[in-house]
Residue, then its C-alpha position, 0 to 999 in steps of 0.5 A: m500500500k502506498k503512503i496516503s495522506t491521513k488527513e485527506f483519507t479521513e476527510f474522504a471516509n467522513r464524507n463518503v463512508y461514515w457519513w452519519c458521524k465524524l471520525k477523528t482518524a480513519e483506520v485504513n483497513d476499517v474503512l476498506v472493509m466498510i466500503m466493501a460491506k456497506h457501499t457501492p462498487a463505485l465508492e470502492k473504485e473511487a478509493r482505488e483511483r484516489f488513494g491507489f488501493t489495490d486488490e491486495d489492500f482490499r484482501n488484507a483489509l478483508k482479513t481484519a473484518r470484525p463481526g457485525i460489519f458484513a450483514r449477510v454471508e452471501l455478500w461476504e462470499k461474493v466479495n471474497q470471490r471478486l477479490g480472488i479468495n477461494p475458498a472464502l475466508p471464514f465469515p466473521k460473526y459473534d457467537d450470539r446476538a447478546e455478544y454482538i450488542r455487548r461488543i458493538s456498544a463498547e466500540k469507539d467512534c461510530a461503531e455503536r451507530i452501525a447497530a442502528l442502521d440494520k434496515k439501511t444495511a439490509d437495503l445496501t446489501a441487497y443493492a450490492l448483491s444485485l450489482f454482482k449478479 
């Protein structure tokens, strides 16, 4: 991964990825995972063009994906397939819903708001899946 401007990347993440809140500093792998899980391929393309991210960067980010970010196994498998990961990495998940709520409420910055976006997540996931058909 080439060196990127932390300020510029954080501004990009706040404007395009975490639009519902503001991060102090955007962690690259977290942002790339969120792009793959919750946004359209157009935003992934913009991140690639603007910051020089490669398939390898996205594959490495996928290996760090935390439970609860990808809502559905089907999208997880499609992203793995698209990035040439075969067989797919194990789907990151919590053992039960209580563990999910406990962990997500303890995260810093915006993670607690992710839980409140369940419907939006389902809509975006369905849209993303339709793009890969």
